[in-house]
C-alpha positions as CSV (number, residue, x, y, z in Angstrom):
1,M,37.9,-37.0,16.6
2,D,35.4,-39.9,17.3
3,V,32.2,-40.2,15.3
4,L,29.9,-39.6,18.2
5,P,31.5,-36.1,19.2
6,L,31.2,-35.1,15.5
7,L,27.6,-36.1,15.2
8,L,27.0,-34.2,18.5
9,L,28.6,-31.1,17.3
10,V,26.9,-31.0,13.9
11,A,23.3,-31.8,15.2
12,G,23.6,-29.4,18.3
13,S,25.0,-26.5,16.2
14,A,22.2,-27.3,13.5
15,A,19.6,-27.1,16.2
16,V,20.9,-23.9,17.7
17,A,21.3,-22.2,14.3
18,G,17.8,-23.3,13.3
19,A,16.3,-21.9,16.5
20,A,18.1,-18.6,16.1
21,R,16.0,-18.2,12.8
22,R,13.2,-17.6,15.2
23,T,14.9,-14.7,17.3
24,P,16.1,-11.4,16.4
25,V,19.6,-12.5,17.4
26,P,22.1,-13.3,14.4
27,A,22.9,-17.1,14.4
28,P,26.6,-16.7,14.9
29,L,26.2,-15.0,18.3
30,L,23.8,-17.7,19.5
31,L,26.0,-20.6,18.4
32,V,29.1,-18.9,20.0
33,A,27.3,-18.3,23.2
34,A,25.9,-22.0,23.1
35,G,29.4,-23.1,22.7
36,L,30.7,-21.1,25.6
37,I,27.9,-22.6,28.0
38,A,28.4,-26.0,26.6
39,S,32.0,-25.9,27.4
40,Y,31.3,-26.0,31.1
41,I,28.6,-28.7,30.9
42,P,30.1,-32.1,32.5
43,G,30.5,-34.8,30.1
44,V,30.6,-32.5,26.9
45,P,33.8,-33.8,24.8
46,E,36.7,-31.3,24.4
47,Y,36.6,-30.0,20.9
48,T,40.1,-28.7,19.9
49,L,40.2,-26.6,16.8
50,D,42.4,-28.3,14.6
51,P,44.1,-25.8,11.9
52,E,44.8,-28.9,9.5
53,V,41.0,-29.5,9.6
54,V,39.8,-26.0,9.3
55,L,42.1,-24.4,6.9
56,P,42.2,-27.0,4.1
57,L,38.7,-28.8,4.7
58,V,36.4,-26.0,6.1
59,L,37.6,-22.8,4.7
60,P,37.6,-23.9,0.9
61,P,33.8,-24.7,0.7
62,L,32.9,-21.6,2.7
63,L,34.7,-19.4,0.4
64,Y,33.5,-21.2,-2.5
65,T,29.8,-20.7,-1.7
66,A,30.4,-17.1,-0.7
67,A,32.1,-16.4,-3.8
68,S,29.8,-18.1,-6.1
69,D,26.9,-16.0,-4.6
70,S,28.9,-13.0,-5.0
71,S,28.6,-10.5,-8.0
72,Y,31.7,-10.4,-10.0
73,L,30.5,-7.2,-11.7
74,D,29.6,-5.5,-8.3
75,L,33.0,-6.5,-7.0
76,R,34.8,-5.2,-9.8
77,A,32.9,-1.9,-9.5
78,Q,33.9,-1.8,-5.9
79,L,37.5,-3.0,-6.5
80,R,39.2,-0.1,-4.7
81,P,37.4,-0.1,-1.5
82,V,37.6,-4.1,-1.4
83,A,41.2,-3.8,-2.3
84,L,42.0,-1.2,0.5
85,L,40.3,-3.2,3.1
86,S,41.2,-6.8,2.1
87,I,44.9,-6.0,1.5
88,G,45.9,-2.5,3.0
89,Y,43.7,-2.9,6.1
90,V,44.8,-6.3,7.1
91,L,48.6,-5.4,6.8
92,F,47.8,-2.1,8.7
93,A,46.2,-4.0,11.6
94,T,49.0,-6.6,11.6
95,L,51.4,-3.8,12.4
96,V,49.3,-1.7,14.8
97,V,48.1,-4.6,16.8
98,G,51.3,-6.2,16.7
99,W,53.1,-3.0,17.9
100,A,50.5,-2.4,20.6
101,A,51.0,-5.9,22.0
102,Y,54.6,-5.6,22.0
103,L,54.4,-2.4,24.0
104,L,51.6,-3.8,26.3
105,V,53.0,-7.2,27.3
106,P,56.4,-7.2,29.1
107,G,58.8,-9.6,27.5
108,L,56.8,-10.6,24.4
109,P,59.1,-10.1,21.5
110,L,58.2,-8.0,18.6
111,T,58.1,-10.9,16.0
112,A,55.7,-12.8,18.4
113,A,53.6,-9.8,18.7
114,L,53.5,-9.4,14.9
115,V,52.3,-12.9,14.8
116,L,49.4,-11.9,17.1
117,G,48.8,-8.9,14.9
118,A,48.6,-11.1,11.6
119,V,46.2,-13.7,13.6
120,V,43.5,-11.3,14.6
121,A,43.8,-8.9,11.4
122,P,41.3,-10.5,9.0
123,P,37.7,-9.8,9.8
124,D,35.3,-12.6,9.2
125,A,32.3,-11.0,7.3
126,V,30.1,-14.2,7.4
127,A,28.4,-12.7,10.6
128,A,28.5,-9.2,9.3
129,T,27.0,-10.0,5.8
130,A,24.3,-12.0,7.7
131,V,23.4,-8.9,9.6
132,A,23.6,-6.7,6.6
133,R,21.1,-9.0,4.8
134,R,18.7,-9.2,7.7
135,V,18.6,-5.4,8.3
136,G,18.6,-4.5,4.6
137,L,22.0,-2.6,4.4
138,P,22.6,-0.6,0.9
139,S,23.9,-3.0,-1.5
140,R,27.2,-1.4,-2.0
141,I,28.1,-1.8,1.8
142,T,27.2,-5.5,1.6
143,T,29.3,-6.0,-1.7
144,I,32.2,-4.2,0.1
145,L,31.9,-6.5,3.3
146,Q,31.6,-9.6,1.0
147,G,34.4,-8.8,-1.2
148,E,36.7,-8.0,1.8
149,S,36.1,-11.3,3.3
150,L,36.9,-13.2,0.2
151,V,40.4,-11.9,-0.2
152,N,41.4,-10.8,3.3
153,D,42.2,-14.3,4.7
154,A,44.9,-14.7,1.9
155,T,46.5,-11.6,3.0
156,A,46.4,-12.4,6.8
157,I,47.7,-16.1,6.2
158,T,50.7,-14.8,4.1
159,A,51.4,-12.0,6.8
160,Y,51.3,-14.7,9.5
161,K,53.7,-16.8,7.7
162,V,56.2,-14.1,7.2
163,A,56.0,-13.1,11.0
164,L,56.1,-16.6,12.2
165,A,59.3,-17.0,9.9
166,A,60.9,-14.3,11.9
167,A,59.7,-15.4,15.1
168,V,61.1,-18.9,15.0
169,G,64.3,-17.7,13.7
170,E,64.4,-18.2,10.0
171,G,65.6,-14.8,9.3
172,A,62.8,-13.3,7.2
173,T,63.2,-9.8,5.9
174,W,61.0,-7.2,4.6
175,A,62.1,-8.1,1.0
176,H,61.3,-11.8,1.7
177,G,57.9,-10.9,3.1
178,V,57.1,-8.8,0.0
179,G,58.3,-11.5,-2.2
180,E,56.4,-14.3,-0.3
181,F,53.1,-12.1,-0.5
182,L,53.5,-11.3,-4.1
183,L,54.2,-15.2,-4.8
184,A,51.1,-16.2,-2.9
185,A,49.0,-13.5,-4.6
186,V,50.0,-13.8,-8.0
187,G,50.3,-17.6,-7.9
188,G,47.0,-18.1,-6.2
189,V,45.4,-15.8,-8.8
190,A,47.3,-17.6,-11.6
191,V,46.2,-21.2,-10.4
192,G,42.5,-19.8,-10.3
193,L,42.7,-18.5,-13.8
194,L,44.4,-22.0,-15.0
195,L,41.5,-23.9,-13.6
196,M,38.5,-22.0,-14.1
197,V,37.9,-22.5,-18.0
198,P,38.5,-26.3,-18.0
199,L,36.4,-26.7,-14.9
200,H,33.6,-24.8,-16.5
201,W,34.1,-26.8,-19.6
202,L,33.8,-30.0,-17.7
203,R,30.6,-28.8,-15.7
204,T,28.9,-27.9,-19.0
205,H,29.9,-31.1,-20.9
206,L,28.9,-33.7,-18.1
207,N,25.6,-35.1,-18.9
208,E,24.2,-35.7,-15.4
209,A,23.4,-33.4,-12.7
210,L,24.7,-35.9,-10.0
211,L,27.8,-35.8,-11.8
212,Q,28.0,-32.1,-12.1
213,N,27.3,-31.7,-8.5
214,T,29.9,-34.2,-7.3
215,L,32.4,-32.1,-9.5
216,S,31.3,-28.9,-7.8
217,L,31.9,-30.3,-4.4
218,L,35.3,-31.2,-5.2
219,I,36.3,-27.9,-7.0
220,P,37.1,-25.8,-4.0
221,F,39.4,-28.6,-2.5
222,V,41.1,-29.1,-5.8
223,A,41.7,-25.5,-6.2
224,Y,42.9,-24.8,-2.6
225,G,45.2,-27.9,-2.8
226,L,46.7,-27.2,-6.0
227,A,47.6,-23.6,-5.0
228,E,49.1,-24.8,-1.6
229,W,50.9,-27.4,-3.4
230,V,52.9,-24.8,-5.5
231,H,53.3,-22.4,-2.3
232,A,50.5,-20.1,-3.5
233,S,47.4,-18.8,-2.0
234,G,44.8,-21.5,-1.7
235,V,42.2,-18.8,-0.7
236,L,42.6,-16.5,-3.8
237,A,42.6,-19.7,-6.3
238,V,39.2,-20.7,-4.6
239,V,37.9,-17.3,-5.0
240,V,38.9,-16.5,-8.6
241,V,37.3,-20.1,-9.7
242,A,34.0,-19.6,-7.9
243,L,33.8,-16.0,-9.1
244,Y,34.1,-17.2,-12.9
245,L,31.9,-20.4,-12.4
246,G,29.2,-18.4,-10.6
247,H,29.4,-15.6,-13.2
248,R,28.7,-18.1,-16.0
249,N,26.6,-20.4,-13.8
250,Y,23.7,-19.7,-16.6
251,E,25.6,-22.0,-19.0
252,V,24.8,-25.0,-16.7
253,D,21.5,-26.9,-17.2
254,F,18.6,-26.0,-14.9
255,A,18.7,-29.5,-13.1
256,T,22.2,-28.9,-11.9
257,R,21.5,-25.5,-10.7
258,L,18.6,-26.6,-8.7
259,Q,20.5,-29.5,-7.2
260,E,23.8,-27.2,-6.8
261,E,21.8,-24.4,-4.9
262,A,20.4,-27.0,-2.4
263,V,23.5,-28.8,-1.8
264,W,25.6,-25.7,-1.1
265,K,23.1,-24.2,1.0
266,M,23.2,-27.2,3.1
267,V,26.8,-27.4,3.1
268,A,27.4,-23.7,4.2
269,F,24.7,-24.1,6.8
270,V,26.3,-27.0,8.6
271,L,29.8,-25.7,8.3
272,E,29.0,-22.2,9.4
273,S,26.9,-23.5,12.3
274,A,29.7,-26.0,13.2
275,V,32.7,-23.5,13.1
276,F,30.8,-20.7,15.0
277,A,29.8,-23.4,17.9
278,L,33.5,-24.5,17.7
279,I,34.6,-21.0,18.6
280,G,32.8,-21.1,21.8
281,L,33.8,-24.6,22.8
282,Q,37.5,-23.5,22.8
283,L,37.1,-21.5,26.0
284,Q,38.0,-24.2,28.4
285,F,41.1,-25.3,26.1
286,V,42.3,-21.9,25.9
287,L,41.9,-21.1,29.7
288,K,43.8,-24.4,30.7
289,G,46.9,-23.2,28.6
290,L,46.9,-19.7,29.8
291,G,49.9,-20.6,31.9
292,E,51.5,-17.6,33.7
293,Y,49.2,-15.1,32.2
294,R,46.3,-14.9,34.6
295,G,44.0,-12.8,36.5
296,V,44.0,-8.8,36.2
297,D,46.9,-8.9,33.6
298,A,45.3,-11.3,31.1
299,A,42.0,-9.4,31.4
300,W,43.9,-6.1,30.8
301,Y,45.7,-7.4,27.7
302,A,42.4,-8.9,26.3
303,V,40.5,-5.5,26.7
304,A,43.4,-3.6,25.3
305,V,43.9,-5.6,22.3
306,F,40.1,-5.7,21.5
307,L,40.1,-1.8,21.7
308,V,43.2,-1.5,19.5
309,V,41.5,-4.0,17.0
310,V,38.2,-2.1,16.8
311,L,39.9,1.5,16.8
312,A,42.7,0.6,14.1
313,R,39.7,-0.2,11.8
314,F,38.3,3.1,11.9
315,V,41.6,4.6,11.7
316,W,42.0,2.8,8.5
317,V,38.2,2.9,7.0
318,Y,37.9,6.8,7.2
319,P,41.0,7.8,5.4
320,A,40.7,5.0,2.9
321,T,37.0,6.2,2.1
322,F,37.8,10.0,1.7
323,L,41.5,10.3,0.7
324,P,40.9,8.8,-2.7
325,R,38.3,11.3,-3.4
326,L,40.6,14.3,-2.5
327,L,43.3,12.8,-4.4
328,S,41.5,12.0,-7.8
329,A,39.1,14.4,-9.6
330,R,38.1,11.1,-11.7
331,I,36.7,9.5,-8.5
332,R,34.9,12.6,-7.5
333,E,33.1,12.6,-10.8
334,R,32.4,9.1,-10.9
335,E,31.1,8.3,-7.5
336,E,28.6,10.0,-5.1
337,N,30.0,11.8,-2.2
338,P,30.0,9.5,0.8
339,T,28.5,10.5,4.2
340,W,30.1,9.6,7.4
341,K,27.6,6.7,8.2
342,A,28.6,4.2,5.6
343,P,32.3,4.2,6.4
344,F,31.1,3.9,10.2
345,I,29.2,0.9,9.5
346,I,31.9,-0.8,7.5
347,G,34.4,0.2,10.5
348,W,32.0,-1.3,13.0
349,A,31.2,-4.6,11.0
350,G,34.9,-5.7,11.6
351,M,34.1,-9.1,13.6
352,R,36.6,-11.8,13.7
353,G,35.9,-15.3,13.2
354,V,37.1,-18.9,13.0
355,V,39.9,-18.1,10.4
356,S,41.7,-16.3,13.2
357,L,41.4,-18.9,15.8
358,A,42.6,-21.7,13.2
359,I,45.6,-19.7,12.3
360,A,46.5,-19.0,16.1
361,F,46.3,-22.6,16.7
362,S,48.7,-23.5,14.0
363,I,51.3,-21.5,15.9
364,P,54.0,-24.2,16.7
365,L,54.7,-25.0,20.0
366,T,58.6,-24.7,19.8
367,M,60.9,-22.7,17.9
368,H,63.9,-24.0,15.8
369,G,66.1,-24.0,18.8
370,Q,63.4,-26.0,20.6
371,D,62.7,-23.2,22.9
372,P,59.1,-22.7,23.5
373,F,57.3,-20.3,21.1
374,P,57.2,-17.1,23.3
375,G,53.7,-16.0,24.3
376,R,52.0,-18.8,22.4
377,N,49.3,-19.4,25.3
378,L,48.9,-15.8,25.5
379,I,48.5,-15.2,21.8
380,L,45.8,-18.0,21.8
381,F,44.0,-16.4,24.7
382,L,44.0,-12.9,23.2
383,T,42.9,-14.2,19.8
384,F,40.0,-16.0,21.6
385,T,38.8,-12.9,23.3
386,T,39.2,-10.7,20.5
387,V,37.0,-13.0,18.4
388,I,34.5,-13.6,21.2
389,G,34.4,-9.6,21.9
390,T,33.9,-8.6,18.3
391,L,31.2,-11.3,17.7
392,V,29.4,-10.3,21.0
393,V,29.8,-6.5,21.1
394,Q,29.8,-5.4,17.6
395,G,27.4,-8.3,16.5
396,L,24.8,-7.4,19.0
397,T,25.1,-3.7,18.6
398,L,25.4,-3.7,14.6
399,P,21.6,-4.0,14.0
400,P,20.5,-1.2,16.3
401,L,23.2,0.9,15.2
402,I,22.2,0.5,11.5
403,R,18.5,1.4,12.5
404,L,19.8,4.4,14.6
405,L,22.0,5.7,11.6
406,R,18.9,5.3,9.5
407,L,21.0,4.4,6.3
408,P,18.8,4.1,3.2
409,G,18.2,0.4,2.6
410,R,17.4,-1.4,-0.5
411,D,15.1,0.1,-2.7
412,T,12.6,-2.9,-3.3
413,Q,10.3,-0.9,-5.4
414,A,13.0,0.0,-7.7
415,E,14.2,-3.5,-7.7
416,T,10.9,-4.9,-8.4
417,L,10.5,-2.4,-11.3
418,A,13.8,-3.2,-12.8
419,E,12.8,-7.1,-12.6
420,A,9.3,-6.5,-14.3
421,N,11.1,-4.5,-17.2
422,A,13.6,-7.2,-17.7
423,Q,11.0,-10.0,-17.5
424,A,8.9,-7.9,-20.2
425,Q,11.8,-7.7,-22.6
426,A,12.5,-11.4,-22.1
427,S,9.0,-12.2,-23.0
428,R,8.8,-10.4,-25.9
429,V,11.9,-12.1,-27.3
430,A,10.3,-15.5,-26.2
431,E,6.9,-14.7,-27.7
432,L,8.7,-13.9,-31.0
433,R,10.5,-17.1,-30.9
434,L,7.5,-19.2,-30.1
435,N,5.4,-17.7,-33.0
436,D,8.5,-18.5,-35.3
437,L,8.5,-22.0,-34.0
438,L,4.6,-22.5,-34.4
439,D,4.6,-21.5,-37.8
440,D,7.0,-24.2,-38.8
441,E,4.9,-27.4,-39.6
442,R,7.3,-29.6,-37.9
443,N,6.3,-28.0,-34.6
444,A,2.6,-28.2,-35.0
445,L,0.7,-28.7,-31.9
446,P,-3.0,-28.7,-30.9
447,P,-4.4,-25.3,-30.1
448,P,-4.9,-26.2,-26.5
449,L,-1.2,-26.8,-26.1
450,A,0.0,-23.9,-27.9
451,D,-2.4,-21.7,-26.0
452,R,-0.7,-23.2,-22.9
453,L,2.6,-22.2,-23.8
454,R,1.3,-18.6,-24.4
455,D,-0.4,-18.7,-21.0
456,V,2.8,-19.8,-19.1
457,L,4.8,-17.0,-21.0
458,E,2.0,-14.5,-20.0
459,R,1.9,-15.4,-16.4
460,R,5.6,-15.0,-16.1
461,R,5.3,-11.4,-17.7
462,N,2.5,-10.4,-15.3
463,A,3.9,-12.0,-12.3
464,V,6.3,-9.3,-11.4
465,W,4.1,-6.4,-12.3
466,E,1.4,-7.8,-9.9
467,R,3.8,-7.4,-7.0
468,L,3.5,-3.6,-7.7
469,G,-0.3,-3.7,-8.0
470,A,-3.2,-3.4,-5.6
471,V,-3.5,-5.2,-2.3
472,N,-6.5,-7.3,-1.5
473,P,-8.6,-5.4,0.9
474,V,-9.7,-8.5,2.8
475,T,-6.5,-10.6,3.2
476,G,-3.9,-7.8,2.6
477,E,-2.5,-10.1,-0.2
478,S,-1.2,-8.7,-3.4
479,V,-2.8,-10.6,-6.8
480,D,0.6,-12.5,-6.9
481,D,0.3,-13.7,-3.4
482,T,-3.2,-14.9,-3.7
483,Y,-2.2,-16.7,-7.0
484,R,0.4,-18.6,-5.2
485,R,-1.6,-19.4,-2.1
486,L,-4.2,-20.9,-4.4
487,S,-1.7,-22.8,-6.5
488,R,-0.3,-24.2,-3.2
489,E,-3.8,-25.3,-2.3
490,M,-4.3,-27.1,-5.7
491,I,-0.8,-28.8,-5.4
492,D,-1.6,-29.9,-1.9
493,A,-5.0,-31.5,-2.8
494,E,-3.2,-33.4,-5.9
495,R,-0.6,-34.5,-3.5
496,S,-2.9,-36.2,-1.0
497,V,-4.8,-37.8,-3.7
498,F,-1.5,-39.5,-4.9
499,V,-0.4,-40.5,-1.5
500,R,-4.0,-42.0,-0.8
501,L,-3.7,-43.8,-4.2
502,R,-0.5,-45.3,-3.2
503,N,-1.7,-46.3,0.2
504,G,-4.5,-48.0,-1.7
505,R,-2.0,-49.9,-3.8
506,Y,-3.4,-48.4,-7.0
507,I,0.0,-47.0,-7.6
508,D,3.4,-48.1,-6.5
509,D,6.1,-46.1,-4.5
510,E,8.1,-45.4,-7.8
511,M,5.2,-43.8,-9.6
512,L,4.3,-41.7,-6.5
513,R,7.8,-40.3,-6.3
514,T,7.7,-39.5,-10.1
515,L,4.2,-37.8,-9.6
516,L,5.4,-36.0,-6.4
517,R,8.6,-34.8,-8.3
518,R,6.4,-33.3,-11.0
519,L,4.4,-31.4,-8.5
520,D,7.5,-30.3,-6.8
521,L,8.9,-28.8,-9.8
522,E,5.6,-27.1,-10.6
523,E,5.5,-25.6,-7.0
524,A,9.2,-24.5,-7.1
525,A,8.2,-22.6,-10.2
526,A,5.3,-21.0,-8.8
527,F,6.9,-19.7,-5.5
528,R,9.6,-17.2,-5.5
529,E,12.0,-17.8,-2.8
530,A,11.2,-15.3,0.1
531,T,14.5,-13.1,0.9
């Protein structure tokens, strides 16, 4: 790809994603729609989704940032539903969709139909979790959707390889398929376990934040590439490493954490924006290659496969939710009795994404006998229509559906109370430590500086409690909001003086940058990120 089309793709998708933040429509949907429209604009370059770029270069960083932000403890607590969805459901959907396509499309071999089933089996929960956070879904549902998205790609890619081997005439058997799946799963986890400790040691022993963050950018590619090199699952290797590093991120110094958060937010924003725009831009390419499958027949196949994909998820989700409770008294004792609403939301949140398209584009043009791969163009078309259909139909209806079902959202009051209690415990320990340190003559400080340390500690202790307190009757702000607003006004005033002094040549630019960075750190400490 030339540089100019790439720049246009990144800039255009970032602009659309930025505009989406000012609308009630989720960004993935606007990006796909913009891509669809742009594909018909004269002069827009043809963007072909290259699986050799998406799978090794785009998928690892997206998986890494998603897994790093996930909670290892929450995922472990929801291990059963996550495993049933990310492994069981993907294999179930591969078989059901493949069998349905075999019955629907005359002349499509069963092996090629199973290739289609594996391609469209894994939901892409990037869009679903974005909606979940926006509408405030219960944390358990969000955790399950996140956990599913971290592992299901590995299951689907392995199922695709087995089905493809059978389709091109390599004589794959069920035993071979099970063996390859176990090799990919066990090998991927083993590579992740092998890498995670030395990578964490290296992260904690590098002395420069820039070096640590450079390493952070390389980690997902190293884990993915090494696992694929030994024919294991690169997806699982990345997930294992990222979960471990995210769980122990507190051991890295503060400068690295601040930089790393900003870097990975930018990387995820650019990649997610670009890949969803790329989905829409594939329309022209897919339609050109459709070949003999056109008109009413192609539309009927698209609708039928879409309906099978949607219904198969519900057929799996409800038994997977309620059967374990019926079969295990231990589960009934440990877990609350679920209603029909949560499984319905999980079932409806099965939107497909760029991984399905990337796998579909990796289908070879010919088989080993040099005959054309049966139905390749149709598989591409059905994958594209399924991805678009789930993103548009389910993506647009998921937020109103959640509001209609009136699921209990996150208990912000309880979360703030828990945060306040945690801060109070930490502050008590810090205060005792400060007193011990100040009692040592080697740590003697003038009273104003010692009082300043105590004031900072007191401020942190009270800040969370103040969010639970009274609201200003004039401005509608809490005490904490007013404090932060006044802090920003003071910092802005200081900043303007520094700039004026630089412009008057009283200080140079290097000193200005030093002073502004000090203010930036104070502002970052004073303002909690809005979520």
